[in-house]
C-alpha positions in Angstrom: 29.2 86.6 74.9 32.2 86.4 73.5 32.7 83.4 76.0 32.1 81.7 79.0 32.5 83.5 82.5 33.3 83.1 86.2 31.0 84.5 87.5 27.7 87.4 87.0 25.6 89.4 88.9 24.4 92.2 89.7 24.2 95.2 92.5 22.6 97.7 94.0 23.2 101.0 93.8 21.4 101.6 97.4 22.2 98.6 99.1 19.2 100.5 101.4 16.9 101.0 98.6 16.3 98.7 95.7 14.4 101.3 94.1 17.6 102.6 93.7 18.3 100.3 90.7 21.2 98.0 90.0 24.5 97.7 88.0 26.0 94.7 85.9 28.9 93.2 86.7 31.2 90.2 84.7 33.7 88.6 86.6 36.9 86.8 85.2 39.2 84.9 88.0 42.9 84.8 87.2 44.3 82.6 89.5 47.6 82.9 88.2 51.0 83.0 89.7 52.2 86.5 87.5 51.7 89.9 87.8 48.8 91.1 85.3 49.9 94.4 83.5 47.0 96.3 81.8 48.2 95.0 77.8 48.2 91.3 79.1 45.9 89.5 77.1 44.3 87.8 81.2 42.9 91.4 80.9 41.5 91.8 77.7 40.4 88.5 77.9 37.8 89.9 80.2 37.3 94.1 78.0 37.0 91.8 75.2 34.3 88.9 76.5 31.1 91.2 77.4 32.7 94.3 74.6 29.0 94.0 73.3 27.3 95.2 76.6 28.6 98.4 77.8 26.4 98.1 80.8 28.2 96.4 82.3 31.3 96.3 84.5 34.1 94.0 84.4 35.1 93.2 87.4 39.2 91.1 87.6 40.0 89.1 90.6 44.0 87.9 90.5 46.0 87.9 92.4 48.8 90.5 92.0 47.7 93.6 89.6 50.2 96.0 88.6 49.6 98.9 89.7 49.4 100.2 86.3 46.2 98.3 85.4 44.1 99.7 88.6 45.3 103.0 87.1 44.2 102.3 83.3 41.2 100.9 85.0 40.1 103.7 86.8 40.2 106.1 84.0 38.5 103.4 81.6 35.7 101.9 84.0 36.5 98.6 85.3 37.4 97.7 88.3 40.5 94.4 89.8 40.6 92.9 93.3 44.8 92.3 94.9 44.1 88.9 96.1 47.3 88.3 97.1 47.1 84.7 97.6 46.2 81.3 94.5 43.9 79.0 96.2 44.4 75.8 95.5 41.0 73.2 95.6 41.5 69.3 96.8 38.7 68.4 95.1 38.9 64.6 97.2 39.0 62.3 93.6 41.5 59.8 92.9 42.3 61.4 89.7 41.9 65.1 91.1 43.1 65.6 94.5 45.7 67.5 95.7 48.0 65.4 98.7 47.8 67.9 100.9 51.4 66.5 102.6 53.1 66.8 98.7 50.9 71.0 98.6 52.8 71.2 101.7 56.4 70.8 100.6 55.8 72.9 97.1 54.9 75.3 98.8 57.5 74.9 100.8 60.2 74.4 98.6 59.2 76.8 96.2 58.5 79.7 99.4 55.2 79.9 98.0 54.0 81.3 100.9 50.8 82.8 99.5 49.8 80.0 98.7 46.7 78.4 99.5 44.7 75.6 99.8 40.9 75.7 100.3 38.8 73.3 102.5 35.4 74.0 101.4 34.9 76.3 97.6 31.6 75.8 98.3 32.5 79.0 101.1 33.6 82.2 100.0 36.5 83.9 101.5 35.8 86.7 103.4 37.7 89.0 101.3 35.9 88.9 98.2 32.4 88.8 100.5 33.4 92.0 101.6 34.7 93.7 98.2 32.2 92.6 96.8 29.8 93.8 99.5 31.3 97.2 100.8 34.5 98.0 98.6 32.3 98.0 95.2 29.5 100.8 97.4 32.0 103.1 98.8 33.6 106.1 96.9 34.8 109.3 97.2 33.4 111.6 94.1 29.2 111.3 95.5 28.6 107.3 93.4 29.3 104.5 94.5 32.8 102.6 93.1 30.6 100.8 90.7 28.0 103.4 89.7 31.1 105.7 89.0 33.0 102.7 87.0 30.0 102.6 84.7 29.0 105.3 83.6 33.3 105.5 82.5 32.8 101.8 81.0 29.5 102.8 78.9 31.8 105.0 77.9 35.3 103.3 77.4 32.7 100.2 76.2 32.6 101.0 72.0 36.6 102.2 72.1 38.3 98.7 74.1 35.6 96.7 71.7 37.6 97.8 68.7 41.0 96.4 70.2 39.4 93.3 70.9 42.4 91.2 69.5 44.3 92.1 72.4 42.8 89.4 74.2 44.4 86.7 71.6 46.5 84.8 72.8 49.3 84.3 69.6 49.5 87.9 68.9 52.9 89.1 69.1 54.5 91.6 71.3 55.5 93.9 68.7 51.8 94.0 67.5 50.8 93.8 71.7 52.9 96.7 71.2 51.2 99.1 69.2 48.1 98.0 69.2 48.0 99.3 72.9 49.7 102.0 72.7 46.8 103.2 69.6 44.3 102.6 72.5 45.6 104.6 75.1 45.5 107.6 72.0 42.0 107.1 71.9 40.9 106.9 75.6 43.6 110.3 76.2 41.4 111.7 72.6 37.7 110.6 74.3 39.3 112.9 77.6 39.9 109.7 79.7 42.8 109.5 80.6 42.5 111.2 83.7 44.2 109.7 86.9 47.0 108.7 84.0 50.4 106.5 84.0 49.2 104.2 82.5 49.5 104.2 79.3 52.4 104.0 76.4 53.9 107.3 76.5 57.5 107.6 77.4 57.9 108.9 81.3 53.8 108.9 81.2 54.2 105.1 82.9 54.9 104.1 86.1 57.2 101.7 86.5 
């Protein structure tokens, strides 16, 4: 692995039949306020971290993921989940605790209406439970969503591995733009640009 993951596991292809097999997945959680675009370091930190494992589907969880990121994920075989929330955990220690009154004041002053303090981090959020128990098993093409994405990622992974430099935090804007353009060209050449409107090609990118 190219670094620690926030979570990893295996999802049953058919929850009603364990003999149908499992699909491995790797999860990164980016609990940040900024909108995440498909060329951002946060995306590539996940894609590059397990680049040598094309059988592992990548899943990004973040407060705000741009629609171009979802479109690119659909084409290359990754998954994303937009929480619409930024979670904070009161660890209840003198050094790391969050004062609820101060938290509320900051939340109100900066209009952080989506900032939420989690009382019990050991208890999974129902919306995330629903994503892993229902959403990943949905789909309209005959295959569960995660199975369809696994097939796509197996093809896209070797290409993504060649662009792992997009994971670098100190990459210049010009270099990032050029690498991203090359990545889009490679995906198009592979015949995987089906949903489209996410690669840098003039008016082809949605705002």
